[in-house]
DRENDOMAR-930133 format. One record per residue (C-alpha): x, y, z. Coordinates in nm, 2 decimals. Example, Ala and Ser with C-alpha at 12.3 -4.5 7.8 and 13.67 -1.06 7.14 Angstrom:
% residues 2
<node><east>1.23</east><north>-0.45</north><up>0.78</up></node>
<node><east>1.37</east><north>-0.11</north><up>0.71</up></node>
***
This chain:
% residues 359
<node><east>1.01</east><north>0.51</north><up>1.80</up></node>
<node><east>0.81</east><north>0.43</north><up>1.49</up></node>
<node><east>0.58</east><north>0.13</north><up>1.53</up></node>
<node><east>0.47</east><north>-0.10</north><up>1.24</up></node>
<node><east>0.27</east><north>-0.41</north><up>1.22</up></node>
<node><east>0.12</east><north>-0.62</north><up>0.93</up></node>
<node><east>-0.13</east><north>-0.89</north><up>1.03</up></node>
<node><east>-0.48</east><north>-1.01</north><up>1.00</up></node>
<node><east>-0.67</east><north>-0.98</north><up>1.33</up></node>
<node><east>-0.87</east><north>-1.28</north><up>1.44</up></node>
<node><east>-1.11</east><north>-1.07</north><up>1.65</up></node>
<node><east>-1.38</east><north>-0.87</north><up>1.49</up></node>
<node><east>-1.29</east><north>-0.94</north><up>1.13</up></node>
<node><east>-1.37</east><north>-1.21</north><up>0.88</up></node>
<node><east>-1.10</east><north>-1.47</north><up>0.80</up></node>
<node><east>-0.93</east><north>-1.41</north><up>0.47</up></node>
<node><east>-0.75</east><north>-1.67</north><up>0.27</up></node>
<node><east>-0.38</east><north>-1.61</north><up>0.20</up></node>
<node><east>-0.33</east><north>-1.33</north><up>0.46</up></node>
<node><east>0.02</east><north>-1.20</north><up>0.54</up></node>
<node><east>0.17</east><north>-1.18</north><up>0.89</up></node>
<node><east>0.46</east><north>-0.95</north><up>0.98</up></node>
<node><east>0.51</east><north>-0.81</north><up>1.33</up></node>
<node><east>0.72</east><north>-0.53</north><up>1.49</up></node>
<node><east>0.74</east><north>-0.42</north><up>1.85</up></node>
<node><east>0.48</east><north>-0.16</north><up>1.93</up></node>
<node><east>0.54</east><north>0.15</north><up>2.15</up></node>
<node><east>0.33</east><north>0.40</north><up>2.34</up></node>
<node><east>0.19</east><north>0.74</north><up>2.25</up></node>
<node><east>0.29</east><north>1.06</north><up>2.41</up></node>
<node><east>0.02</east><north>1.23</north><up>2.62</up></node>
<node><east>-0.01</east><north>1.60</north><up>2.57</up></node>
<node><east>-0.29</east><north>1.87</north><up>2.59</up></node>
<node><east>-0.44</east><north>1.75</north><up>2.26</up></node>
<node><east>-0.75</east><north>1.53</north><up>2.34</up></node>
<node><east>-0.90</east><north>1.28</north><up>2.10</up></node>
<node><east>-1.19</east><north>1.05</north><up>2.16</up></node>
<node><east>-1.29</east><north>0.77</north><up>1.92</up></node>
<node><east>-1.66</east><north>0.75</north><up>1.86</up></node>
<node><east>-1.83</east><north>0.47</north><up>1.67</up></node>
<node><east>-2.19</east><north>0.34</north><up>1.66</up></node>
<node><east>-2.09</east><north>-0.01</north><up>1.56</up></node>
<node><east>-2.16</east><north>-0.20</north><up>1.24</up></node>
<node><east>-2.44</east><north>-0.14</north><up>0.98</up></node>
<node><east>-2.52</east><north>-0.44</north><up>0.77</up></node>
<node><east>-2.51</east><north>-0.44</north><up>0.39</up></node>
<node><east>-2.50</east><north>-0.37</north><up>0.11</up></node>
<node><east>-2.76</east><north>-0.64</north><up>0.05</up></node>
<node><east>-2.77</east><north>-0.61</north><up>-0.33</up></node>
<node><east>-2.51</east><north>-0.58</north><up>-0.60</up></node>
<node><east>-2.39</east><north>-0.24</north><up>-0.73</up></node>
<node><east>-2.53</east><north>-0.05</north><up>-0.44</up></node>
<node><east>-2.40</east><north>0.12</north><up>-0.12</up></node>
<node><east>-2.50</east><north>0.20</north><up>0.24</up></node>
<node><east>-2.41</east><north>0.51</north><up>0.44</up></node>
<node><east>-2.33</east><north>0.51</north><up>0.81</up></node>
<node><east>-2.21</east><north>0.78</north><up>1.04</up></node>
<node><east>-2.02</east><north>0.84</north><up>1.36</up></node>
<node><east>-2.09</east><north>1.16</north><up>1.56</up></node>
<node><east>-1.89</east><north>1.37</north><up>1.80</up></node>
<node><east>-2.11</east><north>1.46</north><up>2.10</up></node>
<node><east>-1.83</east><north>1.70</north><up>2.20</up></node>
<node><east>-1.53</east><north>1.83</north><up>2.01</up></node>
<node><east>-1.48</east><north>1.85</north><up>1.63</up></node>
<node><east>-1.37</east><north>1.58</north><up>1.39</up></node>
<node><east>-1.00</east><north>1.58</north><up>1.31</up></node>
<node><east>-1.06</east><north>1.28</north><up>1.07</up></node>
<node><east>-1.23</east><north>0.95</north><up>1.07</up></node>
<node><east>-1.23</east><north>0.60</north><up>0.92</up></node>
<node><east>-1.42</east><north>0.29</north><up>0.83</up></node>
<node><east>-1.38</east><north>-0.09</north><up>0.88</up></node>
<node><east>-1.57</east><north>-0.36</north><up>0.69</up></node>
<node><east>-1.67</east><north>-0.72</north><up>0.75</up></node>
<node><east>-1.65</east><north>-0.91</north><up>0.42</up></node>
<node><east>-1.71</east><north>-1.27</north><up>0.49</up></node>
<node><east>-1.52</east><north>-1.55</north><up>0.32</up></node>
<node><east>-1.49</east><north>-1.71</north><up>-0.03</up></node>
<node><east>-1.49</east><north>-1.53</north><up>-0.36</up></node>
<node><east>-1.80</east><north>-1.33</north><up>-0.27</up></node>
<node><east>-1.58</east><north>-1.14</north><up>-0.01</up></node>
<node><east>-1.43</east><north>-0.96</north><up>-0.31</up></node>
<node><east>-1.76</east><north>-0.77</north><up>-0.35</up></node>
<node><east>-1.75</east><north>-0.55</north><up>-0.04</up></node>
<node><east>-1.55</east><north>-0.23</north><up>-0.07</up></node>
<node><east>-1.52</east><north>0.11</north><up>0.07</up></node>
<node><east>-1.70</east><north>0.38</north><up>-0.14</up></node>
<node><east>-1.62</east><north>0.66</north><up>0.09</up></node>
<node><east>-1.49</east><north>0.78</north><up>0.43</up></node>
<node><east>-1.56</east><north>1.15</north><up>0.46</up></node>
<node><east>-1.69</east><north>1.44</north><up>0.67</up></node>
<node><east>-2.06</east><north>1.55</north><up>0.68</up></node>
<node><east>-2.23</east><north>1.85</north><up>0.84</up></node>
<node><east>-2.53</east><north>1.64</north><up>0.97</up></node>
<node><east>-2.46</east><north>1.27</north><up>0.94</up></node>
<node><east>-2.62</east><north>1.23</north><up>0.60</up></node>
<node><east>-2.54</east><north>1.53</north><up>0.37</up></node>
<node><east>-2.23</east><north>1.49</north><up>0.16</up></node>
<node><east>-2.00</east><north>1.76</north><up>0.02</up></node>
<node><east>-2.02</east><north>1.68</north><up>-0.35</up></node>
<node><east>-2.09</east><north>2.01</north><up>-0.51</up></node>
<node><east>-1.86</east><north>2.32</north><up>-0.54</up></node>
<node><east>-1.49</east><north>2.28</north><up>-0.45</up></node>
<node><east>-1.30</east><north>2.48</north><up>-0.19</up></node>
<node><east>-1.39</east><north>2.54</north><up>0.18</up></node>
<node><east>-1.72</east><north>2.35</north><up>0.21</up></node>
<node><east>-1.78</east><north>2.33</north><up>0.59</up></node>
<node><east>-1.67</east><north>2.45</north><up>0.93</up></node>
<node><east>-1.66</east><north>2.29</north><up>1.27</up></node>
<node><east>-1.79</east><north>1.96</north><up>1.14</up></node>
<node><east>-1.88</east><north>1.69</north><up>1.39</up></node>
<node><east>-1.99</east><north>1.39</north><up>1.18</up></node>
<node><east>-1.80</east><north>1.13</north><up>0.98</up></node>
<node><east>-1.94</east><north>0.91</north><up>0.71</up></node>
<node><east>-1.85</east><north>0.55</north><up>0.64</up></node>
<node><east>-1.99</east><north>0.44</north><up>0.30</up></node>
<node><east>-1.98</east><north>0.08</north><up>0.20</up></node>
<node><east>-2.03</east><north>-0.04</north><up>-0.16</up></node>
<node><east>-2.08</east><north>-0.36</north><up>-0.34</up></node>
<node><east>-1.96</east><north>-0.50</north><up>-0.67</up></node>
<node><east>-2.12</east><north>-0.79</north><up>-0.85</up></node>
<node><east>-2.13</east><north>-1.02</north><up>-0.55</up></node>
<node><east>-2.28</east><north>-0.98</north><up>-0.20</up></node>
<node><east>-2.31</east><north>-1.20</north><up>0.11</up></node>
<node><east>-2.48</east><north>-1.17</north><up>0.45</up></node>
<node><east>-2.15</east><north>-1.09</north><up>0.63</up></node>
<node><east>-2.11</east><north>-0.75</north><up>0.46</up></node>
<node><east>-2.11</east><north>-0.45</north><up>0.70</up></node>
<node><east>-1.94</east><north>-0.12</north><up>0.76</up></node>
<node><east>-1.84</east><north>0.05</north><up>1.09</up></node>
<node><east>-1.76</east><north>0.42</north><up>1.08</up></node>
<node><east>-1.52</east><north>0.59</north><up>1.32</up></node>
<node><east>-1.50</east><north>0.96</north><up>1.41</up></node>
<node><east>-1.19</east><north>1.11</north><up>1.57</up></node>
<node><east>-1.33</east><north>1.37</north><up>1.80</up></node>
<node><east>-1.07</east><north>1.64</north><up>1.86</up></node>
<node><east>-1.03</east><north>1.89</north><up>2.13</up></node>
<node><east>-0.73</east><north>2.12</north><up>2.18</up></node>
<node><east>-0.64</east><north>2.41</north><up>2.39</up></node>
<node><east>-0.51</east><north>2.59</north><up>2.08</up></node>
<node><east>-0.71</east><north>2.47</north><up>1.77</up></node>
<node><east>-1.08</east><north>2.53</north><up>1.85</up></node>
<node><east>-1.22</east><north>2.57</north><up>1.50</up></node>
<node><east>-1.18</east><north>2.35</north><up>1.19</up></node>
<node><east>-1.27</east><north>2.37</north><up>0.82</up></node>
<node><east>-1.32</east><north>2.12</north><up>0.54</up></node>
<node><east>-1.17</east><north>2.17</north><up>0.20</up></node>
<node><east>-1.30</east><north>1.96</north><up>-0.09</up></node>
<node><east>-1.16</east><north>1.90</north><up>-0.44</up></node>
<node><east>-1.27</east><north>1.66</north><up>-0.71</up></node>
<node><east>-1.17</east><north>1.52</north><up>-1.05</up></node>
<node><east>-1.36</east><north>1.34</north><up>-1.32</up></node>
<node><east>-1.27</east><north>0.98</north><up>-1.35</up></node>
<node><east>-1.12</east><north>0.73</north><up>-1.35</up></node>
<node><east>-1.29</east><north>0.61</north><up>-1.66</up></node>
<node><east>-1.09</east><north>0.31</north><up>-1.79</up></node>
<node><east>-0.97</east><north>-0.01</north><up>-1.63</up></node>
<node><east>-0.66</east><north>0.01</north><up>-1.41</up></node>
<node><east>-0.63</east><north>0.38</north><up>-1.43</up></node>
<node><east>-0.57</east><north>0.62</north><up>-1.14</up></node>
<node><east>-0.79</east><north>0.92</north><up>-1.07</up></node>
<node><east>-0.59</east><north>1.13</north><up>-0.82</up></node>
<node><east>-0.71</east><north>1.46</north><up>-0.67</up></node>
<node><east>-0.57</east><north>1.67</north><up>-0.39</up></node>
<node><east>-0.73</east><north>1.91</north><up>-0.15</up></node>
<node><east>-0.50</east><north>2.17</north><up>0.01</up></node>
<node><east>-0.56</east><north>2.36</north><up>0.34</up></node>
<node><east>-0.57</east><north>2.74</north><up>0.33</up></node>
<node><east>-0.24</east><north>2.92</north><up>0.41</up></node>
<node><east>-0.15</east><north>2.94</north><up>0.78</up></node>
<node><east>-0.36</east><north>2.65</north><up>0.88</up></node>
<node><east>-0.28</east><north>2.29</north><up>0.98</up></node>
<node><east>-0.39</east><north>1.97</north><up>0.81</up></node>
<node><east>-0.55</east><north>1.74</north><up>1.07</up></node>
<node><east>-0.68</east><north>1.46</north><up>0.86</up></node>
<node><east>-0.88</east><north>1.38</north><up>0.54</up></node>
<node><east>-1.11</east><north>1.15</north><up>0.35</up></node>
<node><east>-1.19</east><north>1.00</north><up>0.01</up></node>
<node><east>-1.51</east><north>0.93</north><up>-0.19</up></node>
<node><east>-1.61</east><north>0.80</north><up>-0.53</up></node>
<node><east>-1.94</east><north>0.82</north><up>-0.72</up></node>
<node><east>-2.16</east><north>0.67</north><up>-0.86</up></node>
<node><east>-2.23</east><north>0.36</north><up>-0.65</up></node>
<node><east>-2.37</east><north>0.18</north><up>-0.95</up></node>
<node><east>-2.03</east><north>0.13</north><up>-1.10</up></node>
<node><east>-1.93</east><north>-0.17</north><up>-0.90</up></node>
<node><east>-1.57</east><north>-0.17</north><up>-1.01</up></node>
<node><east>-1.51</east><north>0.19</north><up>-0.90</up></node>
<node><east>-1.36</east><north>0.25</north><up>-0.56</up></node>
<node><east>-1.12</east><north>0.48</north><up>-0.37</up></node>
<node><east>-0.79</east><north>0.29</north><up>-0.31</up></node>
<node><east>-0.60</east><north>0.56</north><up>-0.13</up></node>
<node><east>-0.64</east><north>0.86</north><up>0.10</up></node>
<node><east>-0.32</east><north>1.01</north><up>0.24</up></node>
<node><east>-0.14</east><north>1.32</north><up>0.37</up></node>
<node><east>0.08</east><north>1.51</north><up>0.13</up></node>
<node><east>0.22</east><north>1.85</north><up>0.04</up></node>
<node><east>0.12</east><north>2.09</north><up>-0.23</up></node>
<node><east>0.48</east><north>2.14</north><up>-0.35</up></node>
<node><east>0.71</east><north>2.02</north><up>-0.63</up></node>
<node><east>0.90</east><north>1.78</north><up>-0.40</up></node>
<node><east>0.57</east><north>1.58</north><up>-0.37</up></node>
<node><east>0.46</east><north>1.64</north><up>-0.73</up></node>
<node><east>0.18</east><north>1.86</north><up>-0.59</up></node>
<node><east>0.01</east><north>1.57</north><up>-0.41</up></node>
<node><east>0.10</east><north>1.27</north><up>-0.63</up></node>
<node><east>0.37</east><north>1.16</north><up>-0.38</up></node>
<node><east>0.26</east><north>1.09</north><up>-0.02</up></node>
<node><east>0.41</east><north>1.24</north><up>0.29</up></node>
<node><east>0.69</east><north>1.02</north><up>0.42</up></node>
<node><east>0.76</east><north>0.89</north><up>0.77</up></node>
<node><east>0.88</east><north>1.16</north><up>1.00</up></node>
<node><east>0.78</east><north>1.45</north><up>0.78</up></node>
<node><east>0.60</east><north>1.73</north><up>0.96</up></node>
<node><east>0.31</east><north>1.96</north><up>0.89</up></node>
<node><east>0.17</east><north>1.83</north><up>0.56</up></node>
<node><east>-0.07</east><north>2.08</north><up>0.40</up></node>
<node><east>-0.28</east><north>1.86</north><up>0.17</up></node>
<node><east>-0.48</east><north>1.54</north><up>0.14</up></node>
<node><east>-0.49</east><north>1.32</north><up>-0.17</up></node>
<node><east>-0.75</east><north>1.07</north><up>-0.27</up></node>
<node><east>-0.72</east><north>0.81</north><up>-0.55</up></node>
<node><east>-1.00</east><north>0.65</north><up>-0.74</up></node>
<node><east>-0.95</east><north>0.32</north><up>-0.92</up></node>
<node><east>-1.17</east><north>0.16</north><up>-1.18</up></node>
<node><east>-1.17</east><north>-0.22</north><up>-1.23</up></node>
<node><east>-1.32</east><north>-0.19</north><up>-1.58</up></node>
<node><east>-1.69</east><north>-0.12</north><up>-1.54</up></node>
<node><east>-1.89</east><north>0.18</north><up>-1.64</up></node>
<node><east>-1.74</east><north>0.53</north><up>-1.70</up></node>
<node><east>-2.04</east><north>0.76</north><up>-1.70</up></node>
<node><east>-2.00</east><north>1.04</north><up>-1.45</up></node>
<node><east>-1.72</east><north>0.87</north><up>-1.25</up></node>
<node><east>-1.59</east><north>1.12</north><up>-0.99</up></node>
<node><east>-1.32</east><north>1.10</north><up>-0.72</up></node>
<node><east>-1.33</east><north>1.34</north><up>-0.42</up></node>
<node><east>-1.06</east><north>1.44</north><up>-0.17</up></node>
<node><east>-1.13</east><north>1.61</north><up>0.17</up></node>
<node><east>-0.88</east><north>1.79</north><up>0.39</up></node>
<node><east>-0.97</east><north>1.86</north><up>0.75</up></node>
<node><east>-0.78</east><north>2.18</north><up>0.84</up></node>
<node><east>-0.76</east><north>2.41</north><up>1.14</up></node>
<node><east>-0.97</east><north>2.72</north><up>1.13</up></node>
<node><east>-0.85</east><north>3.05</north><up>1.00</up></node>
<node><east>-0.70</east><north>3.32</north><up>1.23</up></node>
<node><east>-0.56</east><north>3.06</north><up>1.47</up></node>
<node><east>-0.19</east><north>3.09</north><up>1.57</up></node>
<node><east>-0.06</east><north>2.75</north><up>1.47</up></node>
<node><east>0.31</east><north>2.83</north><up>1.53</up></node>
<node><east>0.32</east><north>2.60</north><up>1.83</up></node>
<node><east>0.14</east><north>2.31</north><up>1.67</up></node>
<node><east>0.33</east><north>2.03</north><up>1.50</up></node>
<node><east>0.16</east><north>1.75</north><up>1.30</up></node>
<node><east>0.40</east><north>1.46</north><up>1.25</up></node>
<node><east>0.35</east><north>1.18</north><up>0.99</up></node>
<node><east>0.41</east><north>0.82</north><up>1.07</up></node>
<node><east>0.41</east><north>0.58</north><up>0.77</up></node>
<node><east>0.46</east><north>0.21</north><up>0.68</up></node>
<node><east>0.46</east><north>0.03</north><up>0.35</up></node>
<node><east>0.48</east><north>-0.35</north><up>0.32</up></node>
<node><east>0.45</east><north>-0.59</north><up>0.03</up></node>
<node><east>0.12</east><north>-0.77</north><up>-0.04</up></node>
<node><east>-0.14</east><north>-0.89</north><up>-0.06</up></node>
<node><east>-0.06</east><north>-1.07</north><up>-0.38</up></node>
<node><east>-0.27</east><north>-1.39</north><up>-0.38</up></node>
<node><east>-0.62</east><north>-1.37</north><up>-0.52</up></node>
<node><east>-0.90</east><north>-1.32</north><up>-0.27</up></node>
<node><east>-0.66</east><north>-1.24</north><up>0.01</up></node>
<node><east>-0.62</east><north>-0.95</north><up>0.25</up></node>
<node><east>-0.37</east><north>-0.79</north><up>0.48</up></node>
<node><east>-0.37</east><north>-0.54</north><up>0.77</up></node>
<node><east>-0.08</east><north>-0.30</north><up>0.83</up></node>
<node><east>-0.06</east><north>-0.08</north><up>1.13</up></node>
<node><east>0.15</east><north>0.23</north><up>1.23</up></node>
<node><east>0.16</east><north>0.43</north><up>1.55</up></node>
<node><east>0.27</east><north>0.76</north><up>1.70</up></node>
<node><east>0.61</east><north>0.76</north><up>1.86</up></node>
<node><east>0.69</east><north>0.86</north><up>2.22</up></node>
<node><east>0.75</east><north>1.23</north><up>2.14</up></node>
<node><east>0.51</east><north>1.26</north><up>1.84</up></node>
<node><east>0.20</east><north>1.38</north><up>2.02</up></node>
<node><east>-0.15</east><north>1.24</north><up>2.00</up></node>
<node><east>-0.30</east><north>1.04</north><up>1.72</up></node>
<node><east>-0.56</east><north>1.26</north><up>1.54</up></node>
<node><east>-0.63</east><north>1.07</north><up>1.22</up></node>
<node><east>-0.48</east><north>0.84</north><up>0.95</up></node>
<node><east>-0.49</east><north>0.72</north><up>0.60</up></node>
<node><east>-0.46</east><north>0.41</north><up>0.39</up></node>
<node><east>-0.38</east><north>0.28</north><up>0.04</up></node>
<node><east>-0.34</east><north>-0.03</north><up>-0.17</up></node>
<node><east>-0.08</east><north>0.07</north><up>-0.43</up></node>
<node><east>0.20</east><north>-0.02</north><up>-0.67</up></node>
<node><east>0.45</east><north>0.08</north><up>-0.39</up></node>
<node><east>0.71</east><north>0.35</north><up>-0.32</up></node>
<node><east>0.43</east><north>0.60</north><up>-0.27</up></node>
<node><east>0.65</east><north>0.85</north><up>-0.09</up></node>
<node><east>0.92</east><north>0.86</north><up>-0.35</up></node>
<node><east>0.74</east><north>0.82</north><up>-0.68</up></node>
<node><east>0.41</east><north>0.94</north><up>-0.81</up></node>
<node><east>0.12</east><north>0.72</north><up>-0.70</up></node>
<node><east>0.07</east><north>0.41</north><up>-0.91</up></node>
<node><east>-0.21</east><north>0.15</north><up>-0.88</up></node>
<node><east>-0.18</east><north>-0.20</north><up>-0.75</up></node>
<node><east>-0.13</east><north>-0.52</north><up>-0.95</up></node>
<node><east>-0.49</east><north>-0.61</north><up>-1.01</up></node>
<node><east>-0.80</east><north>-0.40</north><up>-1.12</up></node>
<node><east>-1.00</east><north>-0.57</north><up>-0.85</up></node>
<node><east>-0.78</east><north>-0.46</north><up>-0.56</up></node>
<node><east>-0.96</east><north>-0.24</north><up>-0.30</up></node>
<node><east>-0.96</east><north>-0.11</north><up>0.06</up></node>
<node><east>-1.18</east><north>-0.26</north><up>0.33</up></node>
<node><east>-1.05</east><north>-0.05</north><up>0.62</up></node>
<node><east>-0.88</east><north>0.26</north><up>0.74</up></node>
<node><east>-0.94</east><north>0.31</north><up>1.11</up></node>
<node><east>-0.80</east><north>0.38</north><up>1.46</up></node>
<node><east>-0.67</east><north>0.06</north><up>1.62</up></node>
<node><east>-0.46</east><north>-0.10</north><up>1.89</up></node>
<node><east>-0.11</east><north>-0.22</north><up>1.82</up></node>
<node><east>-0.24</east><north>-0.55</north><up>1.69</up></node>
<node><east>-0.46</east><north>-0.39</north><up>1.42</up></node>
<node><east>-0.79</east><north>-0.44</north><up>1.61</up></node>
<node><east>-1.04</east><north>-0.16</north><up>1.58</up></node>
<node><east>-1.09</east><north>0.05</north><up>1.89</up></node>
<node><east>-1.40</east><north>0.06</north><up>2.10</up></node>
<node><east>-1.64</east><north>0.35</north><up>2.13</up></node>
<node><east>-1.52</east><north>0.61</north><up>2.38</up></node>
<node><east>-1.15</east><north>0.52</north><up>2.36</up></node>
<node><east>-0.93</east><north>0.82</north><up>2.46</up></node>
<node><east>-0.59</east><north>0.65</north><up>2.43</up></node>
<node><east>-0.58</east><north>0.60</north><up>2.05</up></node>
<node><east>-0.22</east><north>0.56</north><up>1.93</up></node>
<node><east>-0.23</east><north>0.35</north><up>1.61</up></node>
<node><east>-0.39</east><north>0.35</north><up>1.27</up></node>
<node><east>-0.46</east><north>0.05</north><up>1.05</up></node>
<node><east>-0.52</east><north>-0.02</north><up>0.68</up></node>
<node><east>-0.71</east><north>-0.33</north><up>0.57</up></node>
<node><east>-0.64</east><north>-0.41</north><up>0.20</up></node>
<node><east>-0.78</east><north>-0.68</north><up>-0.02</up></node>
<node><east>-0.73</east><north>-0.83</north><up>-0.36</up></node>
<node><east>-0.99</east><north>-0.93</north><up>-0.62</up></node>
<node><east>-1.02</east><north>-1.27</north><up>-0.77</up></node>
<node><east>-0.70</east><north>-1.28</north><up>-0.98</up></node>
<node><east>-0.35</east><north>-1.27</north><up>-0.84</up></node>
<node><east>-0.20</east><north>-0.93</north><up>-0.77</up></node>
<node><east>0.17</east><north>-0.91</north><up>-0.83</up></node>
<node><east>0.37</east><north>-0.61</north><up>-0.72</up></node>
<node><east>0.10</east><north>-0.49</north><up>-0.48</up></node>
<node><east>0.17</east><north>-0.30</north><up>-0.16</up></node>
<node><east>-0.03</east><north>-0.20</north><up>0.15</up></node>
<node><east>0.03</east><north>0.15</north><up>0.30</up></node>
<node><east>-0.08</east><north>0.32</north><up>0.62</up></node>
<node><east>-0.03</east><north>0.67</north><up>0.77</up></node>
<node><east>-0.08</east><north>0.81</north><up>1.12</up></node>
<node><east>-0.11</east><north>1.18</north><up>1.19</up></node>
<node><east>0.02</east><north>1.28</north><up>1.53</up></node>
<node><east>-0.04</east><north>1.63</north><up>1.68</up></node>
<node><east>0.13</east><north>1.82</north><up>1.95</up></node>
<node><east>-0.01</east><north>2.16</north><up>2.02</up></node>
<node><east>0.31</east><north>2.27</north><up>2.21</up></node>
<node><east>0.12</east><north>2.38</north><up>2.52</up></node>
***
C-alpha cells in the first residue's frame, strides 16, 4: 500500500510559521536481498554570510551510493527564507563536483554532497546535513553517474529543466540536482525527480507517476527568483547500474505523493512517501516545490519566485530524518518552503524509488 504524509516534524527541525498538517496511515517496507544503509555525518553550520554556500558530504564505507539527500535547519522569522539547497549530488571523493563535460562522468561512486546556499539573509541556525544511501545488491555490483546540464534559468520565475538519461540496458537507482553560481542568491534547484526519456513524459518534463516502474532518467529544475543571470547553470545527475549487468530481474518502482501548499509567506511543509509491502527496498528519492500536476503536465514553477527546497532525505513515517547507520529505510521526505510573499497554487512533491533485485 502506498504511504503518504504531510507534516512539519517537531524533532530535529526549526519551527516554521503557517506549516500544513496532513496525515495518512504508514505501512512497512518489504525486505529482500537488496541492502541499503543510510550514512550521515550530521549537520554542518552555515552559510554564515549572504550569497555564499557550504559543501558537506556523506560517505559509504562499504557499498556504492544509489542516491542521497540533504536536510537543512533554517531558524525562524523572515531570515529563515535565506537558507536554501544549492545542490544534492554525487562526488568521487567528497569534494570534487561533476560540473564539466556531460555524459558518463563517474563509476562506483561512494560520496554524496549536500550543498547549502544563502540568499540575502542569514542567521545562526542555518545548517545542512547530507545523507548517502549506501547500496549493496547481489545483482547490481557496479554503478555509473550520468550528468547533463543546461544554461539558465536567467530571468525571474522561469524554469531551467535538464534531464540525465541512463545508458541502454541499465537501471536508474537515484539522482541529484545542482545549480551554479552560489553568488546568485535567488538561484536554486527546486526539483529533482525520476522520469522517462520518452514522448509520454515529454522527454523528462513530466515526472514518473506513482506505481510506474523502471524509470530511465532523472530531471533537475533550476529556479531564479530574479537576481543575476551571468553564467547560471542547472545540472542533473542520474545514478545508474553499471554496464554489462543483467538487469532483467531487477525492478525499480516509483512511489509518489503531491499535496497542496505551502501557500502562506515564510511557511514550510514536509511531505513523505514510502515503499509498499511488495515494492522492494528504498534506494533513493526526490523532491520538488512546483505548480502541481507534475506527473501529467510539463513541470511548472510554484507560485512565488522565492519558493525553494530545504530538504530531500530518507526519513521515518513521520518525516523525521533517519540516524546514521539505519538499515531499515522505507520512506523519503521533501521539505518545502516559501519566500516572503504568499505563494498561491503551490504544491509539494516527493518520490521514493524502491528496488527489488528479484533474487
